[in-house]
mmCIF file of the N, C-alpha and C atoms, coordinates in Angstrom:
data_MODEL
# 
_entry.id   MODEL 
# 
loop_
_atom_site.group_PDB 
_atom_site.id 
_atom_site.type_symbol 
_atom_site.label_atom_id 
_atom_site.label_alt_id 
_atom_site.label_comp_id 
_atom_site.label_asym_id 
_atom_site.label_entity_id 
_atom_site.label_seq_id 
_atom_site.pdbx_PDB_ins_code 
_atom_site.Cartn_x 
_atom_site.Cartn_y 
_atom_site.Cartn_z 
_atom_site.occupancy 
_atom_site.B_iso_or_equiv 
_atom_site.pdbx_formal_charge 
_atom_site.auth_seq_id 
_atom_site.auth_comp_id 
_atom_site.auth_asym_id 
_atom_site.auth_atom_id 
_atom_site.pdbx_PDB_model_num 
ATOM 1   N N  . MET A 1 1  ? -3.919 14.913 -14.585 1.00 0.00 ? 1  MET A N  1 
ATOM 2   C CA . MET A 1 1  ? -3.109 14.225 -13.582 1.00 0.00 ? 1  MET A CA 1 
ATOM 3   C C  . MET A 1 1  ? -3.975 12.753 -13.319 1.00 0.00 ? 1  MET A C  1 
ATOM 4   N N  . ARG A 1 2  ? -3.209 11.544 -13.119 1.00 0.00 ? 2  ARG A N  1 
ATOM 5   C CA . ARG A 1 2  ? -4.171 10.256 -12.996 1.00 0.00 ? 2  ARG A CA 1 
ATOM 6   C C  . ARG A 1 2  ? -3.437 10.072 -11.926 1.00 0.00 ? 2  ARG A C  1 
ATOM 7   N N  . PRO A 1 3  ? -4.193 9.037  -11.095 1.00 0.00 ? 3  PRO A N  1 
ATOM 8   C CA . PRO A 1 3  ? -3.796 8.327  -10.041 1.00 0.00 ? 3  PRO A CA 1 
ATOM 9   C C  . PRO A 1 3  ? -2.690 7.345  -10.286 1.00 0.00 ? 3  PRO A C  1 
ATOM 10  N N  . VAL A 1 4  ? -1.512 7.281  -9.124  1.00 0.00 ? 4  VAL A N  1 
ATOM 11  C CA . VAL A 1 4  ? -0.590 6.143  -9.628  1.00 0.00 ? 4  VAL A CA 1 
ATOM 12  C C  . VAL A 1 4  ? -1.032 4.935  -8.952  1.00 0.00 ? 4  VAL A C  1 
ATOM 13  N N  . PRO A 1 5  ? -1.027 3.785  -10.120 1.00 0.00 ? 5  PRO A N  1 
ATOM 14  C CA . PRO A 1 5  ? -1.509 2.514  -9.700  1.00 0.00 ? 5  PRO A CA 1 
ATOM 15  C C  . PRO A 1 5  ? -0.819 1.842  -8.321  1.00 0.00 ? 5  PRO A C  1 
ATOM 16  N N  . PRO A 1 6  ? -1.630 1.367  -7.700  1.00 0.00 ? 6  PRO A N  1 
ATOM 17  C CA . PRO A 1 6  ? -0.938 0.723  -6.329  1.00 0.00 ? 6  PRO A CA 1 
ATOM 18  C C  . PRO A 1 6  ? 0.306  0.260  -6.386  1.00 0.00 ? 6  PRO A C  1 
ATOM 19  N N  . GLN A 1 7  ? 0.577  -0.908 -7.416  1.00 0.00 ? 7  GLN A N  1 
ATOM 20  C CA . GLN A 1 7  ? 1.740  -1.643 -7.692  1.00 0.00 ? 7  GLN A CA 1 
ATOM 21  C C  . GLN A 1 7  ? 2.985  -0.867 -7.688  1.00 0.00 ? 7  GLN A C  1 
ATOM 22  N N  . LEU A 1 8  ? 2.903  0.535  -8.785  1.00 0.00 ? 8  LEU A N  1 
ATOM 23  C CA . LEU A 1 8  ? 3.889  1.460  -8.667  1.00 0.00 ? 8  LEU A CA 1 
ATOM 24  C C  . LEU A 1 8  ? 4.208  2.369  -7.216  1.00 0.00 ? 8  LEU A C  1 
ATOM 25  N N  . LEU A 1 9  ? 2.994  2.500  -6.562  1.00 0.00 ? 9  LEU A N  1 
ATOM 26  C CA . LEU A 1 9  ? 3.052  3.251  -5.272  1.00 0.00 ? 9  LEU A CA 1 
ATOM 27  C C  . LEU A 1 9  ? 3.485  2.681  -4.289  1.00 0.00 ? 9  LEU A C  1 
ATOM 28  N N  . ARG A 1 10 ? 3.911  1.545  -4.234  1.00 0.00 ? 10 ARG A N  1 
ATOM 29  C CA . ARG A 1 10 ? 4.777  0.877  -3.548  1.00 0.00 ? 10 ARG A CA 1 
ATOM 30  C C  . ARG A 1 10 ? 5.987  0.905  -3.448  1.00 0.00 ? 10 ARG A C  1 
ATOM 31  N N  . ARG A 1 11 ? 6.464  1.069  -4.911  1.00 0.00 ? 11 ARG A N  1 
ATOM 32  C CA . ARG A 1 11 ? 7.806  1.028  -5.082  1.00 0.00 ? 11 ARG A CA 1 
ATOM 33  C C  . ARG A 1 11 ? 8.303  2.649  -4.877  1.00 0.00 ? 11 ARG A C  1 
ATOM 34  N N  . LEU A 1 12 ? 7.463  3.623  -4.584  1.00 0.00 ? 12 LEU A N  1 
ATOM 35  C CA . LEU A 1 12 ? 8.082  5.028  -4.378  1.00 0.00 ? 12 LEU A CA 1 
ATOM 36  C C  . LEU A 1 12 ? 8.104  5.385  -2.806  1.00 0.00 ? 12 LEU A C  1 
ATOM 37  N N  . PRO A 1 13 ? 9.266  6.131  -2.460  1.00 0.00 ? 13 PRO A N  1 
ATOM 38  C CA . PRO A 1 13 ? 9.354  6.633  -1.120  1.00 0.00 ? 13 PRO A CA 1 
ATOM 39  C C  . PRO A 1 13 ? 8.197  6.795  -0.724  1.00 0.00 ? 13 PRO A C  1 
ATOM 40  N N  . PRO A 1 14 ? 7.602  6.882  0.700   1.00 0.00 ? 14 PRO A N  1 
ATOM 41  C CA . PRO A 1 14 ? 6.460  7.591  1.519   1.00 0.00 ? 14 PRO A CA 1 
ATOM 42  C C  . PRO A 1 14 ? 6.572  8.982  1.537   1.00 0.00 ? 14 PRO A C  1 
ATOM 43  N N  . GLN A 1 15 ? 5.764  9.887  1.547   1.00 0.00 ? 15 GLN A N  1 
ATOM 44  C CA . GLN A 1 15 ? 5.533  11.546 1.904   1.00 0.00 ? 15 GLN A CA 1 
ATOM 45  C C  . GLN A 1 15 ? 4.986  11.753 2.418   1.00 0.00 ? 15 GLN A C  1 
ATOM 46  N N  . PRO A 1 16 ? 4.577  11.804 3.906   1.00 0.00 ? 16 PRO A N  1 
ATOM 47  C CA . PRO A 1 16 ? 3.317  12.014 4.825   1.00 0.00 ? 16 PRO A CA 1 
ATOM 48  C C  . PRO A 1 16 ? 3.139  13.585 3.893   1.00 0.00 ? 16 PRO A C  1 
ATOM 49  N N  . GLY A 1 17 ? 1.928  14.214 3.781   1.00 0.00 ? 17 GLY A N  1 
ATOM 50  C CA . GLY A 1 17 ? 1.364  14.949 3.309   1.00 0.00 ? 17 GLY A CA 1 
ATOM 51  C C  . GLY A 1 17 ? 1.291  15.667 2.113   1.00 0.00 ? 17 GLY A C  1 
ATOM 52  N N  . TYR A 1 18 ? 1.607  14.354 1.376   1.00 0.00 ? 18 TYR A N  1 
ATOM 53  C CA . TYR A 1 18 ? 2.131  14.622 -0.105  1.00 0.00 ? 18 TYR A CA 1 
ATOM 54  C C  . TYR A 1 18 ? 1.480  13.254 -0.785  1.00 0.00 ? 18 TYR A C  1 
ATOM 55  N N  . GLU A 1 19 ? 1.181  13.707 -2.463  1.00 0.00 ? 19 GLU A N  1 
ATOM 56  C CA . GLU A 1 19 ? 1.097  12.519 -3.078  1.00 0.00 ? 19 GLU A CA 1 
ATOM 57  C C  . GLU A 1 19 ? 1.542  12.554 -4.533  1.00 0.00 ? 19 GLU A C  1 
ATOM 58  N N  . TRP A 1 20 ? 1.525  11.220 -5.100  1.00 0.00 ? 20 TRP A N  1 
ATOM 59  C CA . TRP A 1 20 ? 2.153  11.148 -6.281  1.00 0.00 ? 20 TRP A CA 1 
ATOM 60  C C  . TRP A 1 20 ? 0.929  10.854 -7.074  1.00 0.00 ? 20 TRP A C  1 
ATOM 61  N N  . HIS A 1 21 ? 0.944  11.897 -8.613  1.00 0.00 ? 21 HIS A N  1 
ATOM 62  C CA . HIS A 1 21 ? 0.314  11.606 -9.765  1.00 0.00 ? 21 HIS A CA 1 
ATOM 63  C C  . HIS A 1 21 ? 1.307  11.535 -10.693 1.00 0.00 ? 21 HIS A C  1 
ATOM 64  N N  . ILE A 1 22 ? 0.531  10.569 -11.837 1.00 0.00 ? 22 ILE A N  1 
ATOM 65  C CA . ILE A 1 22 ? 1.108  10.623 -13.160 1.00 0.00 ? 22 ILE A CA 1 
ATOM 66  C C  . ILE A 1 22 ? 0.562  11.871 -13.799 1.00 0.00 ? 22 ILE A C  1 
ATOM 67  N N  . VAL A 1 23 ? 1.587  12.635 -14.816 1.00 0.00 ? 23 VAL A N  1 
ATOM 68  C CA . VAL A 1 23 ? 1.165  13.406 -15.734 1.00 0.00 ? 23 VAL A CA 1 
ATOM 69  C C  . VAL A 1 23 ? 1.801  13.261 -16.977 1.00 0.00 ? 23 VAL A C  1 
ATOM 70  N N  . GLY A 1 24 ? 1.364  12.736 -17.973 1.00 0.00 ? 24 GLY A N  1 
ATOM 71  C CA . GLY A 1 24 ? 1.997  12.145 -19.370 1.00 0.00 ? 24 GLY A CA 1 
ATOM 72  C C  . GLY A 1 24 ? 2.910  11.223 -18.595 1.00 0.00 ? 24 GLY A C  1 
ATOM 73  N N  . SER A 1 25 ? 4.393  11.111 -19.151 1.00 0.00 ? 25 SER A N  1 
ATOM 74  C CA . SER A 1 25 ? 5.019  10.089 -18.929 1.00 0.00 ? 25 SER A CA 1 
ATOM 75  C C  . SER A 1 25 ? 5.960  10.458 -17.215 1.00 0.00 ? 25 SER A C  1 
ATOM 76  N N  . ASP A 1 26 ? 5.580  11.731 -16.526 1.00 0.00 ? 26 ASP A N  1 
ATOM 77  C CA . ASP A 1 26 ? 6.539  11.919 -15.550 1.00 0.00 ? 26 ASP A CA 1 
ATOM 78  C C  . ASP A 1 26 ? 5.334  11.672 -14.223 1.00 0.00 ? 26 ASP A C  1 
ATOM 79  N N  . LEU A 1 27 ? 5.677  11.336 -12.943 1.00 0.00 ? 27 LEU A N  1 
ATOM 80  C CA . LEU A 1 27 ? 5.522  11.314 -11.458 1.00 0.00 ? 27 LEU A CA 1 
ATOM 81  C C  . LEU A 1 27 ? 5.837  12.508 -11.257 1.00 0.00 ? 27 LEU A C  1 
ATOM 82  N N  . VAL A 1 28 ? 4.876  13.343 -10.520 1.00 0.00 ? 28 VAL A N  1 
ATOM 83  C CA . VAL A 1 28 ? 4.571  14.398 -9.858  1.00 0.00 ? 28 VAL A CA 1 
ATOM 84  C C  . VAL A 1 28 ? 4.334  14.542 -8.281  1.00 0.00 ? 28 VAL A C  1 
ATOM 85  N N  . LEU A 1 29 ? 4.903  14.797 -7.497  1.00 0.00 ? 29 LEU A N  1 
ATOM 86  C CA . LEU A 1 29 ? 4.875  14.745 -6.109  1.00 0.00 ? 29 LEU A CA 1 
ATOM 87  C C  . LEU A 1 29 ? 4.189  16.426 -5.812  1.00 0.00 ? 29 LEU A C  1 
ATOM 88  N N  . THR A 1 30 ? 2.750  15.938 -5.345  1.00 0.00 ? 30 THR A N  1 
ATOM 89  C CA . THR A 1 30 ? 2.028  17.180 -4.831  1.00 0.00 ? 30 THR A CA 1 
ATOM 90  C C  . THR A 1 30 ? 1.893  17.209 -3.407  1.00 0.00 ? 30 THR A C  1 
ATOM 91  N N  . ALA A 1 31 ? 1.651  18.247 -2.829  1.00 0.00 ? 31 ALA A N  1 
ATOM 92  C CA . ALA A 1 31 ? 1.227  18.745 -1.406  1.00 0.00 ? 31 ALA A CA 1 
ATOM 93  C C  . ALA A 1 31 ? -0.548 18.478 -1.592  1.00 0.00 ? 31 ALA A C  1 
ATOM 94  N N  . ILE A 1 32 ? -0.783 17.592 -0.444  1.00 0.00 ? 32 ILE A N  1 
ATOM 95  C CA . ILE A 1 32 ? -2.315 17.386 -0.285  1.00 0.00 ? 32 ILE A CA 1 
ATOM 96  C C  . ILE A 1 32 ? -2.911 18.475 -0.077  1.00 0.00 ? 32 ILE A C  1 
ATOM 97  N N  . GLY A 1 33 ? -2.859 19.240 0.648   1.00 0.00 ? 33 GLY A N  1 
ATOM 98  C CA . GLY A 1 33 ? -3.492 20.790 1.315   1.00 0.00 ? 33 GLY A CA 1 
ATOM 99  C C  . GLY A 1 33 ? -3.571 21.731 0.110   1.00 0.00 ? 33 GLY A C  1 
ATOM 100 N N  . THR A 1 34 ? -2.259 21.846 -1.058  1.00 0.00 ? 34 THR A N  1 
ATOM 101 C CA . THR A 1 34 ? -2.374 22.893 -1.353  1.00 0.00 ? 34 THR A CA 1 
ATOM 102 C C  . THR A 1 34 ? -2.164 22.777 -2.904  1.00 0.00 ? 34 THR A C  1 
ATOM 103 N N  . ALA A 1 35 ? -2.091 21.660 -3.244  1.00 0.00 ? 35 ALA A N  1 
ATOM 104 C CA . ALA A 1 35 ? -1.662 21.150 -4.722  1.00 0.00 ? 35 ALA A CA 1 
ATOM 105 C C  . ALA A 1 35 ? -0.425 21.665 -5.525  1.00 0.00 ? 35 ALA A C  1 
ATOM 106 N N  . ILE A 1 36 ? 0.801  21.656 -4.566  1.00 0.00 ? 36 ILE A N  1 
ATOM 107 C CA . ILE A 1 36 ? 1.509  22.638 -5.091  1.00 0.00 ? 36 ILE A CA 1 
ATOM 108 C C  . ILE A 1 36 ? 2.723  21.628 -5.408  1.00 0.00 ? 36 ILE A C  1 
ATOM 109 N N  . VAL A 1 37 ? 3.356  21.676 -6.511  1.00 0.00 ? 37 VAL A N  1 
ATOM 110 C CA . VAL A 1 37 ? 4.240  20.827 -6.541  1.00 0.00 ? 37 VAL A CA 1 
ATOM 111 C C  . VAL A 1 37 ? 5.608  20.562 -5.881  1.00 0.00 ? 37 VAL A C  1 
ATOM 112 N N  . ALA A 1 38 ? 5.834  19.448 -5.541  1.00 0.00 ? 38 ALA A N  1 
ATOM 113 C CA . ALA A 1 38 ? 6.952  19.194 -4.953  1.00 0.00 ? 38 ALA A CA 1 
ATOM 114 C C  . ALA A 1 38 ? 8.064  18.532 -5.394  1.00 0.00 ? 38 ALA A C  1 
ATOM 115 N N  . ASP A 1 39 ? 8.042  17.808 -6.446  1.00 0.00 ? 39 ASP A N  1 
ATOM 116 C CA . ASP A 1 39 ? 8.852  17.337 -7.001  1.00 0.00 ? 39 ASP A CA 1 
ATOM 117 C C  . ASP A 1 39 ? 8.566  16.770 -8.326  1.00 0.00 ? 39 ASP A C  1 
ATOM 118 N N  . ILE A 1 40 ? 9.195  16.456 -9.259  1.00 0.00 ? 40 ILE A N  1 
ATOM 119 C CA . ILE A 1 40 ? 8.725  16.174 -10.436 1.00 0.00 ? 40 ILE A CA 1 
ATOM 120 C C  . ILE A 1 40 ? 9.975  14.871 -11.227 1.00 0.00 ? 40 ILE A C  1 
ATOM 121 N N  . LEU A 1 41 ? 9.386  13.403 -11.504 1.00 0.00 ? 41 LEU A N  1 
ATOM 122 C CA . LEU A 1 41 ? 10.783 12.540 -11.851 1.00 0.00 ? 41 LEU A CA 1 
ATOM 123 C C  . LEU A 1 41 ? 9.920  12.522 -13.391 1.00 0.00 ? 41 LEU A C  1 
ATOM 124 N N  . ILE A 1 42 ? 11.032 13.244 -14.008 1.00 0.00 ? 42 ILE A N  1 
ATOM 125 C CA . ILE A 1 42 ? 10.466 13.582 -15.765 1.00 0.00 ? 42 ILE A CA 1 
ATOM 126 C C  . ILE A 1 42 ? 11.071 12.131 -16.323 1.00 0.00 ? 42 ILE A C  1 
ATOM 127 N N  . ASN A 1 43 ? 9.872  11.538 -17.260 1.00 0.00 ? 43 ASN A N  1 
ATOM 128 C CA . ASN A 1 43 ? 10.133 10.648 -18.263 1.00 0.00 ? 43 ASN A CA 1 
ATOM 129 C C  . ASN A 1 43 ? 10.355 8.964  -17.646 1.00 0.00 ? 43 ASN A C  1 
ATOM 130 N N  . VAL A 1 44 ? 10.038 8.855  -16.482 1.00 0.00 ? 44 VAL A N  1 
ATOM 131 C CA . VAL A 1 44 ? 9.643  7.482  -15.744 1.00 0.00 ? 44 VAL A CA 1 
ATOM 132 C C  . VAL A 1 44 ? 8.862  6.399  -16.319 1.00 0.00 ? 44 VAL A C  1 
ATOM 133 N N  . LEU A 1 45 ? 7.908  6.839  -17.036 1.00 0.00 ? 45 LEU A N  1 
ATOM 134 C CA . LEU A 1 45 ? 6.885  5.942  -17.043 1.00 0.00 ? 45 LEU A CA 1 
ATOM 135 C C  . LEU A 1 45 ? 6.735  6.074  -18.865 1.00 0.00 ? 45 LEU A C  1 
ATOM 136 N N  . GLN A 1 46 ? 8.112  5.781  -19.708 1.00 0.00 ? 46 GLN A N  1 
ATOM 137 C CA . GLN A 1 46 ? 8.125  5.905  -20.969 1.00 0.00 ? 46 GLN A CA 1 
ATOM 138 C C  . GLN A 1 46 ? 8.081  3.986  -21.634 1.00 0.00 ? 46 GLN A C  1 
# 
């Protein structure tokens, strides 16, 4: 997992209590406290 660059993060919808990460070519939304995956945007970074 890598952090999302700020210029891309500004384009994503804010999700209080969650954070976006880059995994391969996917964007993954995880809960901050538990790291449970809430959403995956598949192949958005190709």
